[in-house]
N, C-alpha and C positions, 0 to 999 in steps of 0.2 A: 138296492142302493143303500149305502150306509147313511147314518144320521148326519154326519158332516157333509156328505155329498148332497143330501137333500137340502140342507141349509144353504149351501153354496148355489144350488140351482134354483131355489124358490124365487129370489128377486128377478131372475131372468124370465121365469114363468109369468110373474106378474107384469113385467114389461111387455112380454109377448101378448098377454091378455089385453092390455091397454091398446097395443098396436092393432090388434085384430078387431076388437069390439069398440073400444073407446074412440077410435078414429072416426067412426061413423056418426057419433053423437056429440062430440066436442071439437072445438077448434084446436088447431095444433098448439097454440100457445097455452090454452087452458089444459090441454092434455099433458104438456110438458110439466106444468106446475103441479098437477095432480100426481104425476109419476114421481117427481122429486119428493113430494110430501109422503107418499106411501113408502118410498124407499127409506125415508127417515124413520118412519114408524117401525119398519122391519129391522133396521140396523140398531135402533135403541130399544127394541122390544116393548113398544107402547101400543096398547090396544086401541083400535080406531074408536072414536066416539059413537055411542049407540043410545037410542032412546026408544022405549017401547019395544025392545027386542029387534029393532031394525037400525041401520046406520043413520046417524044424525047428520044429514046432508048440510044443514045450515052451519053446524060447527066445523065440518070438514071444509066447506067452502070458505069460511072465515080463516081457517088455519092455512090453507094453501093459496089463497088469493084468487079464487075463481068465483064467478058470479053464482049466487045461491040458486037463482031460478034455473040457470043452465044445468047446474049439477043435480038439482032435484028432478028436472025433466029426464036426465040420463040415468036416474037412480035404478030403474029396472034393469038396465044393461050392465051397470057397474056393480050392483049389489053382490053378485057371486064372487067378485074379486075381493071385496071387503070381508065377506064371510070367510074366504080362504085364508086371508091374513089373520083373522081372529083364531081360526082353528090351528094355523101354523104356530102362532106364538104360544097358545095354550098355557101350560103351567109356568113357562118361562116369563110370562108377562105378569104373573101374580106378584112377584117381588119388585116389580117396576112400577113407577108412578104412572097413573093414567093421565090422559089429557085433562087439564083442569076443567074445561067447559063441560066435558062429558060427565065428570064426577059430580059437578054441581047440578046438571040437569037430571041425573039419575037419583039425586038425593042420597049419595053414598055416605059411608061412615066417615066422620071427620077425624082429624089427627088426634084429638084428645081421646076419643073412643078407642082408636087404634093403640094409643099408648097405654090406656087403661087395660085393654085386653092383653097386651103383651106383658104387663106387670103381673096380672093374675095367673097367666098360663105358666105352669112349671116348665123350666128350661132344661134341656139336656146338658150333660156335663160337657165342659169344653170352654172355649173362649167366651167371655161375657159379651152380650150383644151391645153394640153402641146405639144409644138412643139420642135422638136430637131433641133439644129443649124446644117446646112449643110455647110461644108467648100466650098468655091468657087472653081469652076473648073479651072484648070491650063492647058493651051494648050501646047502641046509638039512641037517639031520641025515640025511634020507632020500635026499639026493643030487639033489633036484629044484631047478630054478632058481627063484629068487624075485626077480622084478623089481617095482619100484614101478608101480602102476596109472597109466596115462597119463591126464592130465586130460581131461574131456569137451570135445568140440569146441564152441566158442562160435559161436552163430548170428549171421550177419551182420545188420546193420541194427539199428534201435531195436526194443526188445521191444514186443509188442502191448499195447495198453491193456487194463486189466482191464474185464471186462464188468459194467456197472452196470445193474440192472433199470430204475431210474427216474433217469436223469441229470438234474442240475439245469441249467436253461437259462442261457445266458450273458447273455441279456437277456429282459425280460418284456413289453416294449411293442414293437409292430410294426404296420405298415400292412398290413391284410389283402389278400393278392393275389387276383386273379380266376381265374387258370388253375391247373390241377393241378400243372404243372411248376414254376411259381413258388412255390406253397405247399409242395411237397415239398422243394425246395431250401432254402427259408427255414427250415423247422423242423429240417432236418438241420444247417444252419449254427448255428442257435440252440443246439443241444445238442452241437455239436462232433463230429458223427459223419461219418465218411467212408463211402463205399459199402461198403468191406470191413468196417469196424467195425460198421456197421449190420447187415450180413448175419450176422456172428458173433453179434450180440445177439438177432436175431429169427428166424433160420432154423435149423431143427433139422438134425442131421447126416444124417438119413434123407431130407431133402427136397432135390430137385435144383433149387435156386434159385440162379442165378449172381448175383454182385454186380454184374455188368455190366448186368443188367436195371435196377437202380437208376440207373445212369448214363444209360441210354436214357430213363428217365422224367424225369430232370432235364433232359436235352437236348430233350425234347418230341418225339422221333422215334417213340416208342412210348408206349402208355398201358395201364394194367391192364384186362384183359378177362376173364380166367379166374377161376374160383372160388378157385383156389389163390392168385392174385395178390391178390384181395380179402381172403383170410384173412391174408396177410402185411400188407396195409394196416391191418387191424384190430389186429394186434399192434403196429404202429408207432404207431397212434393211442393205444393203451394205454400204450406206452413213453413217449410225449411228453405223455401226459395231455391228449389232445384229445377233443372230443366224438365219439361213435360216428357213423360215416358222414361225417366231416369231409372226407376226401380224395375219397370217391366223389361227393359233391355238387359237386365242382369239376371233374369230368371233362368233356371236350368233348361227350360224348354220354351224359348220366347215365341216360337212360331205356333204354339198350341192354341187352339181355338178356345175362347172364353165360354164358360157355362153359366147358366142361370138366366138366359134371356126368357122373357115372358110374352112373346107375340101371341095374339089371339088367332083362333081358327087354324092353328098349326099343330099337327100331331107330333109326339115325341120323336118318331123316326124321321120325319121331315126336318124337325129342328136340329137333329144331329147332322144332317146333310148341309144345312145352310148356316150353321153357327159360325163357321170359319169366315163367312162373307158378311156377317153383321158387325157394325161398329160397337165398341164397348159401351157407348152412351145411347144405345138403341132405345132402351126403355124410357129414357128421359127426353127423347125427342117428341115433337108434336105428332098427333095421331096421323095427320095427312102425310107427313114425311116418313113415318114408319111404314105406312101402306105403300108408298112409292118404292121404298127400299125392298120390301118383300116382293112386290110385283116385278121389279127388275131382276132380282135373284131367281124368281120362279121362271121368268121368260128366258133369261140368258144362261142359266146354270143348271137348273133342275130339269125343266122340260125342254130346253133348247130354244135358242132365239131365232133359228133359221127354219125355213120350210123343209130343208133337207133333213134336219135333225128330227123334226116332227114326222116326216115320212119314214125315216129309219125306225123311230119308235113304234110306228104302226106296223112296219114290216117285221119287226122282231116279235110282235104279238101274234101276227098271222104267218106262221111258218109253212112253207111248202117247198117242194123240190124232190128230186130223185137222187139218192146217195149212191155213188159208185164206190162202195167200200173196197179198199185194197187195190184199186185198179192202177194207181200210180206206182205201186211197188212191183208191178209186173207179174204177180202170182196168178193162181187160178181163181175161179169164181168162188167166193166164200160160202155160198149157199146154193144148193141144187135147185133145179127147175121146179120140183114139187113144192118146196117151201115158198118159192116165189109165187106160185099159183095160189097157195093158201093166203099169202099176203095180199094178192090181188083181190081175193074175195072180201077182204076187210074193207076195201074201198069201193064196195058195191054202190053205184049211184042211187039205188033205191033204199039204202039203209037210212032209217030215220035218225040214227045216232049222229049222222054227219051234218045235220042242220046246224049251221052257224059254227061248225068246228073251226078252231083256230090253228090246229097243228095237223096238217095232212102230208107231212114229209114221209117218204117211204124209201125203201131200198130198191135198187134197180132190179128188174126181172133178169133172169139168166141170159136171155137172148140179147137184150139191150146192153147188159154189162159186157158181153162178149164183143159186140160191135164197137163199144167204146174202147175196149182194150186193143182191138185191131187198129182203130184209128190212131191211138197213141203209139202203137208200134210203128205204124207207117210214118208218123211225123217226128218221132224222137230217135229212131234207130240210126246208128252210124252209117250203115249201108242200106240202101233201098232194097226192099224185097224184089226178087227176080220177077220181071214182067210188069213192074209198076214204075211210074215216073212221078217226081215231085219237085216242087220249088220251095226252098226254105225248110228250116228245121226248127222245131219247138224246143226251147230250153225247159228246165225243170219248173221255173216259175210260170212260164207261158202255158205249159201243159196243165199245171194245177189250175190255172185261171180258166182254161177252156173246159176242163172237166166241170168246174163249178157253173159256168155259163150254160153248158148243155144240160146240167142237172136242173137248173132253174127253168129252162125251156120245156123239157119233158115233164117237170113237176107241174107247170101251169096247165099243160095239156091233160095231165092225169088227175088234177085236183077236182073233186066233185063240184057240181054247179051250185049245190045248196050249202056248201061250206062258206066260211068267211072269205076265202080266197076267190071264189066265183070262177073256178077253172072251167075247162071244156068237158071233163068227165070221161075221157077215153080210157077204156080198160087197160091195165098195165100190160097184159099179154099182147095188146095190139101196138104198143110203142115200138118204133124202129126208126133208124136213121133214114130209111128209104122214104118215109113220109115227108122229109124236108125238101123233096123235089117238087112238091105241089105248092104253087103260089098262094092258094087259099089258106094253107097252114100258116105261112109267114104273115099274111094279112091279118089273120085272127090274132096271132101273137103280138103283132105291133099295135093293133087296136086295144088289146087287153092291157098292155103295158101303158099305153097313153091314158086309158081310163083310170088305171091304178095310181099313176104318178100325177096326171093332170096335163102333161105336155110331153113332147118328144125330146130326147137327149142324144148325145153322141153314142150312148150305149147301144141304142137300136141300130145306128149306122154300123157299129162294129159287128153286131150279130149278122147283119145283111152281108157284110164283107166276108164273114166266115162262110155263109151260104155260097157266095160267088167263088170262093177258093175251093170249096168241096165239089162244085159242079163245073169247074173250069175245064176246058177241053184239054185232053192228053195228060194233064197233071193232077186233076181233081180226084180226090180219093173216092168220093161218091160216084163220080162218072165211071171210074174204073171198077166199080163193084155192081154190075148189073144183076148179080145173083141176089142182092138184097131186095129186088123187086118182088121176089116170091113171098116176102114177109108182109106185103101190103094188105091192108083190109079196108073196106069202105068205112068212112066216118059220116054218120048221119048229119045231113045239112051242110057238109063241107066237101067231102070227097065221095063221088059216086062210084058205083061198080064199073061204069064205062070208063071213067078216068083211070081207075086202077088197071083195067085191062089194057088201055092204050099205053100206059107207062110200062107195063110188063112186055108189051109187044115191041115198043121202040123206046128203049131207055135213053139213048142219046138225045132224042127229040124232047123227052121230058126234062132232061138236064138243060137243054138249050132254052126251053121255055122258062125254067127257073132262073137261068142267067139273065135273060132279057128283062124279066119282071123285077128281080132284085136290083139290077143296075138302075132301073128307073126309080124304084123306091128310095134308093140311096140319095139321088139328087133331090127328090121331093122332101125327104126328111131333113137333109142338110140345110134346106132353105128355111125351115121353121124350127129347127132344134134350138133348145135353150140350155143354158148352163145351170144345172141344179145345185151343184156344189163347187164353189171356187176354192181349191186347196190353199190358195195364198191369202184368202180373206182374213184369216186369223192373224197373220203375220205382216199384213200390209203396213201398219204403222212402223214396224221395225224396218221393213225393206225401204220405206220412204224416208227413214231417218238419215242424217248426215253420215253416221257411222253405224251400219247395221251390226257389225261384229262387236262394237262397243256396247250396243244395246243388249246383245246376248250375253256379254260379259257381266252385265248387272245381275243376271240370274245366278252366275257362279258366286259373285260377291254376296248376294242375298243368302245363298246356301251356307256360306262361311259365317255370315253375321248371325244367323239363326240356328247355328249348329247346336243341338242339345248336349247336355252334360252326359258323357259316356257312362259315368258311375250310376246315375239315376235312370237314364233312358238309353240303354245300350243298343237296342234294336233301332230306335229312331235316329240315334247318332250314326249307326252304320248306314242306314238308308240315306241320310243327308250327305255323308261322305261319298257314297256311291254316286249320288246325283251330281255332286260337284265334279267328280272325276269324269263322268260321262259327258257333261256339258263342256268342260274344258278340252277333253280329248276330241270330242266332235268338232269343236270350233277350230282347233289347231290342225287337225288332219283333213277336215272337209269331206269325210267319207259319207256315203249314203248310209241310211239307217240299216239296210240289209247287211252291208259289209261290216258295220260297227257291231251289229248284233251277233254276227257269226264269227267275230274275231276270237281266235283261240289265245290261250295264255300258257307260255312255257316258263315255269319258275326258274329263278336264277340257280345255276348249278346243274341243270338238266340239259340233255342234248336237244337242240331245236329240231322241229319236224322238217323233213327234207322238202325241197321245192316240188319234187314230183308228187309227193303225197298231198301237199297243199293244192296242187293243180287238180289232182283227182277229186279231192273234196271240195274244190272251188271256194276255199276260205283263206283268210289271212291269219297271221300270228303275231302276238306281242311277245318278244323274247329278249334275253340278255345277250349282248354282243361282247364276246371276249376280246375281240380286236379293238373295238372302240371303247371298251370298258363303260358301257352304258346300255340303255334300253333302245330297241328299235322295233319298228313295225314293218313286216314284209307281207305283201299281198300279191299273189300271182295275177297276171293280167286277165286270165280266164274267169276270175271271180268277179270282175266288174261287168256292169251291164253294157258299157261301151268298150268291150274288150278289143274291138277292131278299130278303135280310134287312132288317129295319127299321133296322139299324145305319146303313145308307147313307142311308135316308130319301129326301129329294129330291135328294141329292148323287149322282146316278147316274154322275158322271164317274169317281170312284174314291177311293182311299185314299192318303194321303201321310204320310211321316215327315220332318220338317223338320230343318234344320241343328242347332239347339240340342239336339235329341234324339240325332242320330247322333253328335254330338261326344262323347257319353258313352262310346261304344264305343272311341274312340281316345284315351282319357284315360291315366291312369297305367299300367295293365297293358300297354296296347299300346306305350307309350313304352319300357317295360322290354324288351318283346319286340324292338322295333326296335333298341334299343341293343345287345342281345346278338347280333342277326342281322347288324348292320353291321360 
């Protein structure tokens, strides 16, 4: 650091020293007086008064207007700062006049002696030194010298302007600027404030806020980000009599979370997550109110405010399930049976490494993977396999859902008992769809889920209905596959060898028993089932509003209002613009999130995708219409969940949204967003 830089930074270092150490031993008013006094010593290069090699606290107290007793008691804490000032001034202070009281206490050299030494010492060539005439000393009755007091040293430059709480503006009419830097400079000029004058007016002595920060704000190289900066801005708005939040609304990224919060017992990683939800004046609020805010954020945002979110958090930590890799693509088994057997050995129930294990998810063994593939082929094929009968067909989403549900069922059966999942511990090579004909298997799974969740839900009812469909007479896939009985093995404590032999001997009777048992369980669980997650809970205030669409429109308006500056934050500006388009497009079209997510885009000037291709892919497209000279959305009816609805009637081709309707989306709000992003 250069000498000039050290000189500029030293006063700030002393102020920081007083804030950190002096605040614990002095009152705020006394601390401010001492800070002003030390700042004067530094600016005028006057050494602090000393006596006996240590700071003269009585003289310092008299000079700065602080009680001598209080300053003497705090001397051990403040002495390092006084010593630092003495070292900093060094030789620069030799040519300057010391404080009068300190010179008299130290018995220093008088002015006559100084003049005498100056006359005797040979001078270098150059300009002659100016000497001030010293009046002769006059002895009083006691023989003491009585000299007239020397006039106080006059400070260089113009005196500082008086601090006015609410200065009158120089002009009252102006053209409203768009950026923060322009608005900040405008109102400083209107009230005749410089950066230094504004700092003296709004920054307290105990706050380490440099006036150069205002300069960087005016230049646009930096912008307010911390809570302390926003506090200073609020004082400036009050000083200039501007609306609250005036400057913050003009920032290049107004939606950015403030930094610098200092809550207790919060790690930095947690603070980054909750900073967006804390008010700017969080640190200035009472302790009890701060604790209430942190508790609310922790319950409703971080850890989740509902039982279902806490259940989901626990489920994510304790992973289980059987993965049917590649089964939805209709290919062959990705791994041979030998590899599956090796993987089965890894889940040996007697393995000590599985105690408390939180991740026991495995890939499906070859035989189970093949059975799952055959079930999907049966339920998704266009034409039923010869010799089989079925009722209903699974679509892509339904098939993927059933694969996931069966994976969870077999994963619970295969999870070791000593793991965190507390499964049944059946070996992987013993898993087969044929075991689903035993009522005892379903009862164990239902009880296991009830213990894990705490109550029954409609999810268990859906699984029992799958069992009913698989074992239904004539059309059930499991009933039409008696060959699977050969894969059955006894399960200790659940399925005996006699039950396995009876099922292999009379497969239809085993399916009938499963049908009767599961039908009874459906009625019993429906009577006590609870709703664990209400999907409409989060949006109930909007749905109950007088205009739900108008409430959602506020989201789009907020995205436009807080759109970041594209020049400084291009990624954030692109994300905000995308959010605006998605919410407006979704509100106008009313599409499901699946149709909106899968919507294709055909750029202007290219040939749109044919309707047959869109039907095969079951997706829609946003494209340019040459006929209407505008944008349109076309979605084939098969892409909708309710493709057989009477809404489509005889128009089996699909649904479209024409130019005049889409143009509403790109009206005034979008124009404002585009203007700010450009």
